[in-house]
N, C-alpha and C positions, 0 to 999 in steps of 0.2 A: 699674085696680087701686088699692085703698086703700094708699098707700105706708106710712103709719104702722102700719096693721094688719099689712102684710107684714113690716115690720121687727120688729114685736113677735113675730110667729109664728116668724120665722127665728131670733130670739134664743133662743126656747125649744128649738128643734131644735139650735142651735149649742151650747147648754149640755149637751145630751144626745146627742152625735153618734152613739152606737151604738143608741139607742132609737128605736122606731117608734111613731108616734101617729096616731090617726084624728081626724076633725074634732070629735068629741064630747070627746075628751080635751083637745084644744087649746082648745076653747070654755070648758071648765071652768077651765083654767089662767089664761085671760085675763079670765074673768068675763063671757063673752058669754052672757047668760041668756035674752034674748028670741029669738023665732023669727027675726026679721029679722037680728039680730046673728049668730045661728048660720049663717044662709044666707050672710051676708057672709064668714064664716070659710071656709065650704065653697068659695065662688067664689074667694077669695084663694088657698087651698091648691091648687086646681086650676090656677090661673094660674101659681103658683110651680112646680108640677110641669111644666107645659107649657114653662116657661122653663128647666127643668133645675136649678132651685135645690133642688127636692125630688125624690127618686126613690121610686117605689112599692116597698114591701116585699113579701115573698112572701105576706103576709096581705093580701087585697084590702081596699082602703080605708085602709090604713095607709102612712105615709110616713116616710122618713129624710132627713136633710139630705145634700145632695151636698157632700162635703168641700171641693170647689173653690169653693163659695159662701161659705165662712167667710173673711171678709176683715177688714181693720182696722176696718171700721165696726161689726162685730159683736163687741162686748165685746173690744176689742183687748188689754186687760190680761190677758185669760184665755187668749190664744193666743200661742204662740212658735214660730218656725221655727228649725231648726238641723240639725246633722249628728248622727246616732245612732252611739254607740259601744257595740257589743255586748260583753258579758262572758260568760265561761263560765257555763253554767246558765241562760242566757236573760235574765238581768238586764241592764239597759242604762242608759246616760246619754245625754242629748241636750245637745250643746254649742251653745248659742244663737248665732245670727248676731250678735245685738246685743252689742257689746263691753261687758265689765264685768258681764254678767249671769251669775249662778251656774248651774252645770250642773244639769240636771233629772233626777232619778231616775225610771226607768220600770220598773215591775214586769214580770216575764215575761208575765203575762196581759194587759198593756196595750200591748204593742209593735205590735199590729195588722198583722202580716205584714211589719214593717220588718226590714231586714237591715243589717249593719254598713256604715257609710259612707253610707247613704241620707240624702237631704235630706228632712226630715219636718216636719209641722205638729203641734204638741202642744197639747192642752187642759190647762191648769194646774188642779190641785186646790187648794182652800183650804189655805194653809200652816199646818202644825201647829207649835206652839212647840218650839224646840230640835230641829227636824227640817229636813233639806234640802228644797228645792223638789221636788214630785212632780207627775207628770202622766201622760197617756196619749196615744199617737199616734193622730191622727184622719185623717191623710192622708200618703201617700207622694208627695212632690212630684217627686222624681227618684231613680231607682235608681242606686247607685254602680256596680253590676256585675250582669250576668245570667249570667255563665259561672263555673262552679265546678269545682274538681278534687277527686276523692275516689275511694273504693273501692266497687265494685259489690257489693251483697249481694242475691243473686238468689233469688226464689221461683219457683213454678211459672208464674204468669201475670203477675207484675210483679216489680219490683226497686226497691231504694232505693240512692241514692248517698250514702255517709257521707263528709262533707267532711273534708279534711285540716285545715281552718282551725279554730282554737279559737274564733274569733268567729262561726262559722256555727252557730246554735242548733238547726237542724232538718235532717233528711235530705230529699233530693229524691226524690219518687215518679217512677218511670219505667215506662211500660207496656212489656210484653215486645216489642212491635213497634218500640219506639223505642230498643232497646238497641244497635242497629248492630253486632250480632255480639259485643258485649262479654261476657266470661265472668265467672262468680262469682269475686270476689277480685281482679279486674283494676282497675288505675287508669285513670280516664277523665276527659275534659273534657266537662262537661254544660252545655247551655244551658237556663236556666229559662224555660219558655214561658208559664206562667200560674200563678196562685195563687187558686183560687176562694175566695170569701168564707168558706164553711163548711168548708173543708178545713184540717186542721192542718198539712199539708205542701204545699210548692209542687210543681208538675208540671214535668218536664223531659225532654230527650232527649239521648242521647249523640251528640256531634259529633266526638269523636276518641278513639280507643283509645290509651292511652299505654304500657301494658305492665304487668309485674308489680312490685308494691311492693318496695323494697329494691334494685332495680337502679339503679346510679348514673345512667345516662342517663335513665331513667324519672323519677327523683326530681328531677333538674335541670330536665327539661322540665315537670314538674308545677309547680315553683316559678314558672317563666316564665308558664305558663298561668294560675296562680292570680292573678298580678298583671297579667294581660291583655297580656302581651308576646307578639307573634307568634312562632311557632316557625320559620317560614320566610319568605322574601321572596316576594311574589306573582310570578307568571310574567311579567307585564308589566314589573315592575321589573327582573328578571333580563335580560329581552330588551333593555330600554333600556340597561342597563349594558354588554351585549355590544357595542353599537353605538358606544360611546365610543371616540374615537381620540386619538392623541397630538396635541398642539398643533402648528399650522402654523409654518413658519419666519417667516411674517409676524407671527404673534401673539408669538413670542419676541422678534422684532426691535423690537416696539412697547413692550417693557418695559425697566425699568432692569436692567442686567446686573451681577450680583454673582458670576459664575462664576469670576472670577480672585481673589476674596477668600477668605481662610481661613475655611472654614465647616464646622460639625460638628453632630451631634445627640448628645444624652445621654438615654438612656431605660433602663427596666428591661431586664435581660438577655434576657427572653423576649418583649419587645414586638415587634409586627409592623407597627403603624401609627405612623409617625413624623410628627406634624403640626407640630412646631416645630423650628427650627434656629437656631443663633447664628452670626454672622459677626463677625470682629474684624480691625481693621487700625489701625496707628498713623498719625497725621496729621502733616504738616510743622510745625504750630504747637505740637506737644507734647501735644495732645489725642489721644483715640482715637475711632474710629467703631465703634459696636456696632450690629449689625443683628439684629432679632428677626424671623425669617422664618417665616410661617405658611402651610401648604398652602392654595392657592387653590381650595377646593372650589366656590366660587360660579361659577368659570369652567366647570366640568363639570356642575353641578347647577343647572338653570334653574328659576325659580319656576313652579309648577303642573305640572311634569313628574311622571311616575309616581314617579321616585326621590325627588323633593322632597316629594310628598304622603306617601309612606311614611316618610321621614325625620322629617317634622313629627309624624306620628302617634306614632312611637316616642319622639321628643324627645331621646333620648340613647342611647348604647351602655350595655349592662348587663354588669357584670363579676362573674360568678359565680365560685365557687372554682376550678372546673376549665375554664372556657370564657368566651369573650367573645361576647356577642350584639351585633353591630355595628349602628350606626344606618344605615350605608351598605353596599351590597353589597361583597363582598370585592374585586372588581376595582378599586373606587374606594379603599376604606380601606387596603388592603394593597399595592396596585400603583400605579395611576395618580396618586393624590394623595399617597401616602406618600413622604416626603423621603428616599429610599433613597440610600445611598452611591454615588458615581460616576455618577449619573443627573441629567440636566437636569430641573428641576422648576419649575412655576409657583407663585409665592407672592404673598401680600399681606404687605407688610413695613412695619415701623416701624424707622427707622434714626436713631440718635441720636449727636450729637457730645457727648462727655463728657470730663471731666478725671479724674484718678486718684482724686479724692474722691467721684465719683459725681454731680457737678453736671452737669445737661444744659444745653447752650448752645443747641442748635437740634435740630429733628427733622424727618424727612421720612416721609410715609406714601404708599404707592402700590403698584402692581402691579410684580412683579419676576420674574427668573428666577435660580435658584441651582444650584449643584452641590456637594453635600456631599462634603467630603474624607474624612470619617471618621465611622463609626457607632460610638458608644461606649456601653458600659454604665456605670451609676452607679459600680460597683465600680472600673472602670478609671480614671475621672475622679477618684474619691476617692483612689486610690493616688498619682496625680500630685500632688494637693493635699497629701497627708500627707508625701510624700517631698520635695516642692518641686523635683523633677527632671523635665525634659522632654527629649525626644529629637527633637522636630519642632515645626513652627509651631503645630500644634493644641495640643500640650502647653503651649507658651509662652502661647498665647491663654487656655487654661484657668486658668493661674496668674494672669495679669493680670486676667481677669474675676472670679476668686475674690476678689482683693484689693478690687475695686470692689464686688462683691456684699456683702462683709462690712461695708463702710461704708454701703451702702444699707440693710441690715438694721438696723444700729445706729441710723441716722437715723429709720427707721420706728418703732422702739420709743420713741425719744426724743420723737417727735411724737405718741405716744398709741396706737400699735398694741398689741394684747394678744397675748401669747405663749402661745397655746393649743397644746400639743403633744399631739395625740390619738394613741393607739396603734392599730395595725392588725394584725389576725391574719392570718397566712399559713400555708399547709399544705405539707408535703412529701408528695407523692402517689406511689403506686406505679403500675405500668403499667395497673392496673385502676381508677385514680383513687381508691383507698382511702387514707385519710390514715394515714401512718406516723410523722408528726411534726407538731408545731404550734409556731410561734414568733411573736414579736412583731417586726414590721417596724420597723427603726430608721432614722431620718432623720439624715443627716450633711451635711457641707459641700457635697458635690457636688449633693445635692438642693436645698440652700438657694441655690446658685448659679443653677440653672435657675429656681427659684421667684421669686427677686428680679427677674430680668429679664423673666419673664412678667408679674409684678405691675406692673412699670414700663411695659411695653407696654400692658397693659390700662388702666392709669391714664391714660397719654398719649392714647390714643384717646378715652377718655371725656371728658377735659378738652377736647380739640379740638372735640368736638361739643357738649358740655354747657355750656361757659362762655358762649358766645353766647346760650344759652337760647331759641332760636327754632326748634329742630328736634326732632321726635319721635325718640327713640332708645331702645335697649334697655339698661337699666342692671342691674348686679348690686348689690342693695342689702341692707343689714343694719341693722335698727332697734336702738335703745337697749334695754338690759335692762328687763324688766318691773319697775317700782318695788317692787311687793310682794315678788316673788321676791328682788330685790336686797337689800331690807331684812332679809329672813329670813336671807339668806346672811351679811350683814355682822354681824348679831347672833350667828349661829352661830360664825363664825371668831373673834369677840371672846371667846367662852368658851374657845377654844383658845389665847388670848393674842396674837392678831393683830389689829391695827387697820387699818381701811380708810377712806380719805378719799373722800367722795362729793360734795364741793363743786363739782367740775367734771368734765367728761369726761376731760380729761388727767390730773387727780389720781386719778380712779378707775382709769384704765388703768395708771398707775404703781403704784397700790396692788395691782392684780391681779398685775403682773409681779414686784413685790417679794415678794408672798405666795408665788408659785410658786417663787421662788429660795429663800426661807427654809424652805419646807416640803419641798424636795427631799431625798430620802433618809430622811425621817422616817416613822413608822408611819402618820401621818394623811395622807400625800401623796396616796394613791389616793382617799381619801374627799373631800378638799378639791378635787382636780381634777374629780372626778365631779360634785360639787354645783355648782362654778363653771360648768361647761359647761351645766348645767341652768338656770342663771339667764339664760343668753343667749337672745336671739331667734334665729330661723332666717333664714339668707340666702335671698333669692328674686329673681326677675326682675321688673322693672317699668319702665314708661315714666315713672313719677313718681320723680324722683331725690331720695332722702333721704340719700344718702351711704352709706358702708360703715363702720359703727361699729367692728367688730373690727379692721379694717385701718387705721382713722383716715384714710380717703381721702374727700374730699368728692365726688369723681367716680370711678366705677369701673364696668367692664364686663367681659364675657367675650369676648375676641377671639382667644384663642390655641389653641383646640381645635375647629375646625369639623368635623373628621372624626368626632368623638364627641359633640358637643353642638350641637343645632340653634340655640340662641340665638346662638352664635358665628357661624353661617352667616348669620343675620339681621343681625348687627352688620357683617359683611363687605359685605353687599349695601347696607346703609344708608350705610356709610362711603363706598363707591364712588359711590353716588348723590349724596351731599352734596359729595364732592370734585369732582364734575363740575358742581356748581351746581344740582342738582335741588331741587325743592320738598319741603317736609316731608310725611311720610306721615301717615295718619289715626291719631291717638293711641288712640282707642277700639279700633280694629281690632288694633293692635299690643299693647295691654294684654291683650286676649283671648289673643293668641299667647303673651305672657309668662306668663299664668296657667296655660295648658295646659302650657308647658314646666316650670314650677315643680312642677306636679302630677306630671308624668312623671319628673322628677328624684327626687321623694320615693318614687315607686313603685319606681324602679330601686334606690334605696338600701335600701328595705325588702326587695326581692328578694335583693339582695346579702347583707344581714344574715341572711335566712332560709337562704340556701345555706351561710353560715358556721355557723349553728346546727346545720344537718343534719350537716355534716362534723365538728363538735365532738362531736355525739352519736354519730356513727359511730366517731370516734376512741376514745371512752370505752366503747363497747359491749362490748369484750372486756377491760375493766379493772374489772369488777364486783368489789367487795371491796377494791380497792386504796385506799391512803390517800395524800392529797396535801396539801401546805400551800396555803392559800387565803386570800383576803381577802373580807370581807363587801362585796358590791356593791349590795345593796338590802334594804329591809325592807318588809313589808306585813303585813296582818292574817292572810294565809294562811301566810306563812313568811318565812324568811331566805334571801336569795339570796347565793351565794358564787361567786367566780371563782378557779379554780386558778391559782396563781402561775406565770408563765412562758408560759402558753398561753391564758389568759383563757376557758377552758371554764367556762361558767356553769351552775349547777344550783340547785335549791331545796331547802332543809331545811324540811320542813313543821313548822309551829308545834306540831302535835299530837305530833311525835316528840320534843319536849323535855319529858321526863318529870319533871325535877327541880323544876319550879315551874309556876305559871300565868302566862304571859307576855302583856303588854299592849303595844300599839303606841304609841310616842311619836313622832308624825309630825314635830313641830317640831324634834326633835333627832336624827332619822334613826336611831332605835334601837328595840329591843324590850326591856322591863324585866320581870323576875320580880317578881310581886306580893309574895311572902313574903320572899325572900332578897335582892332588889334586884340580882341579877345582870343585866348588860345586854350586849346584842350590838349594836354600833354600826357604821354604814357605815364601811368602811375598816379594821376591826379584823382582825388575823390570827387564823386558826383552822386546824384540821386537819379534813379531811372524808374520808369514805369514800364511794366511788361505790356507791350502793344500787340504782338502777334506771335503765334507759335505754329510752325509747320512741322508736324511730327515726321511725315514721310521724308522731307528734306533735312530733318534734324536742324532746322534753322529757327533762331529766336530773334525777334525784332524788339528793340527798346525805343523809348523816347526820353529825352532829358526832362527832368523836373527842376524848375528854377527854385531858388531859395525862397522867393516871395510866396510861391505856391505852397511850400512846405510850412511856412509860418502862419498861413491862414487857418482859422479854426475849421475843423472838419464838420460839415453839415450833416446832421443826423438824417438817415434815410426815412422816407415815408413808411408807414406801417405796411408790411407785406412786400416791401422791396428790399433788394440787397444793397449793401453799401457799395460805394464806388471805390476809388483808389485809397488805400490805407498804407501807412508805413509798416514795414515788417521788420522785426528784429532779426539779426543774423543768427544762424543756428550755432549751438555749442559745438565743442570740438572733443568728442570722446577719444580716448587713447586707443589706437589700433595701429599695428604696423606689420607689414609683410617684408619679404626680402627683395631687394632690387639688384639688378645687374649693374656692375660697374664697367 
């Protein structure tokens, strides 16, 4: 085959990936005029077809390029690979793999059957002046998912599944024989089986009937299915869990024994899996011994077992509003491994000799056995700290550990840690899981006590393995802020009268913490906190240690929660291997594991947020017409987003509903501005909203702005027998509750 001619022909096809050409058209384009030249074109095209570089079109003698043949050699500047981000209405953006490259706009008719999250190859269009890059998808390299949740719309001989997801631009066609008994209006899980080239809709089949929309259990299962989390454990996993037995006396005897040392757990009041405990005792030299004891899941869950394979696939436990979807079967997470009071339990421990200022003199790591003297809720521990009174050795230990934790926390911020305090929404549910109240979870000293010693244990383990730098390990890493985002933030807060130093990492961290202190209680507090968090990179798992920027730790890992996080289980196994003098594991293999766990962590967080959005919508569904104080939480060309004060229920005020002016988006200053009167609505500004519309299936809430004049009008009493219209509602109180968060 004539290689130069083949490359020339493929370039023509590559530049027109959706068009079909015959040999005459190709000959004309490359200037092959003579009979011999045209014969050479025919032969070359036939060989390219035989080698699968070209595929025959439905019209005989015409060919199209096989997208898999478009490689870097074929006009590399014209092709980009990346992840597609679908928007409502079918419009999309492709986020290129190549760092620093601008996102590519894809029109709805140029997505070529790609769906949200797919890895795709894009043909770039010539860029127009003052326009963002544009292109069209020519190949779907990897599907992000093939299972979707939605509602069945049934016809006589076929049906469609209408997806719950706003990022799913098409309905899935289902033949009547593939409905699996699903009825019209029922929620189902559907597997997409194919998407023929000339069909507008993909084809699928029902693989699980979930039930009727609006039912709490159906909606929670739908969220899990939408994010590809399994609804049940496979039978082989359950059978394997049943066979797990208590450890032998020989195993217990082989471990360091802490059963006579004061030991306790502190967890949320409703927790069932206790994966960490603290022990405390005073030493003759005036120092104290603090033990951080973590459930030894690795003793029970062996590599490549059915339980291990399932735990790896899940990657993490998922915490929806009304339920936990555990990474491990219940027998393990709530019984065998859980560090329950008055039971002997196997642990992997980090034990440190410390002084009263938090300085660590030496540490020991290894397998242990403990017996928790007391299971405490955060509220109980907080009461001991606030009163300063204890009635037993556990209470005395809490007071001593609180004093040390306070110094550890202060030292951490002094060395450059950033004090991001994120708010978490919690619900009060009735017996049917219907939300009857919403509040913000508050973090107090008891939470900080546990947090500081968990951070210390994680850091100690990471330093022990990482400082020699000759062993592959799993780190929890956090990169520096994106410089462009950081500069925008610094310029923005300067307009509010705050200066930030960016000359060094420590100076920037001190500037962040000083800013958070100075802004506390002011109207701009919510706005500044929100934008500051957006400047930060996301933490993730990796074998490449770049340190943890937010915590200001050069070495950091996740060691303290193997019941609910698979990376912690990997860390336990690696630490045991290296303590026993084992050789280093394969870095590439473990980097793949880290990447998978980071993806599953994000999926779990997205599922958890979706369950919160559903419950927030459900909470407001019977409050149409009511008025609440709110803060603007976001701005876009579509509308203004606002969060109700006290419960963070977020809804959108459509731009079209603002009738007093024509509003334009000012992205750089996080606001929309009226063109004629100059009125602006900025991120963080207080407003009053009325609940206008709630769509439970889409988890969407629409608000409308309420003007001050309307609020000041006297409320007209309703006629007898009629309900009152809009009323102002006080924000909910903030009961104290706190769980543990990943750093």
